[in-house]
C-alpha positions in Angstrom: 15.5 -19.7 -14.9 11.7 -19.9 -15.1 9.7 -21.1 -12.1 6.1 -22.4 -12.4 4.2 -21.9 -9.2 0.9 -23.4 -8.0 -1.1 -21.3 -5.7 -1.6 -22.9 -2.3 -4.0 -20.4 -0.8 -6.1 -17.4 -2.0 -4.3 -14.1 -2.0 -4.5 -11.9 1.1 -3.6 -8.4 2.2 -0.8 -8.0 4.6 0.8 -5.1 6.4 4.6 -4.7 6.2 6.8 -3.6 9.1 6.7 0.0 7.7 2.9 0.1 7.7 2.5 -0.2 4.0 0.1 -2.8 2.6 1.0 -5.6 0.1 -0.7 -8.6 -1.4 0.6 -12.0 -0.3 0.0 -14.8 -2.8 1.2 -18.1 -1.2 2.4 -20.6 -3.7 4.8 -23.6 -4.2 7.3 -24.0 -7.1 6.1 -27.1 -9.0 8.6 -26.9 -11.9 11.8 -25.1 -12.7 13.3 -24.7 -16.2 16.8 -23.5 -16.5 17.7 -21.7 -19.7 21.1 -20.4 -20.8 21.4 -16.6 -20.3 22.1 -16.0 -24.0 18.7 -17.4 -24.9 16.6 -15.1 -22.6 16.3 -12.5 -25.3 15.2 -15.1 -27.9 12.6 -16.4 -25.5 11.3 -12.8 -24.8 11.1 -12.2 -28.6 9.2 -15.5 -29.2 6.7 -14.7 -26.4 6.1 -11.2 -27.9 5.5 -12.7 -31.3 3.1 -15.3 -29.9 1.2 -12.6 -28.0 0.8 -10.5 -31.1 -0.4 -13.5 -33.0 -2.9 -14.3 -30.3 -4.2 -10.7 -30.2 -4.7 -10.7 -34.0 -6.4 -14.1 -33.9 -8.8 -13.4 -31.1 -9.2 -9.7 -31.3 -8.5 -9.5 -27.6 -5.9 -7.7 -25.6 -4.3 -8.8 -22.3 -5.9 -7.3 -19.1 -5.1 -3.6 -18.6 -4.5 -4.1 -15.0 -2.0 -6.8 -13.8 -3.5 -9.9 -12.3 -1.0 -9.8 -9.4 0.4 -6.6 -7.9 3.2 -6.1 -5.4 1.3 -3.4 -3.5 -2.2 -2.2 -3.0 -2.0 1.5 -3.8 -5.5 3.0 -3.8 -7.3 0.0 -2.5 
């Protein structure tokens, strides 16, 4: 299953019950696609091929740091 999410508010830093910090990214699922489990690997393979083609075509690489992180280590 693949969920497409629209952000509803800007991200914010929250403190968990154990005192650790995390990033909250509020959003709402706007579309859901169900795919058969046996096709997950084919989808991953196709996405990898498309990414490689995009990198060759544009000469660019994806961001080194993820756009969204689960925690804020070092911040």
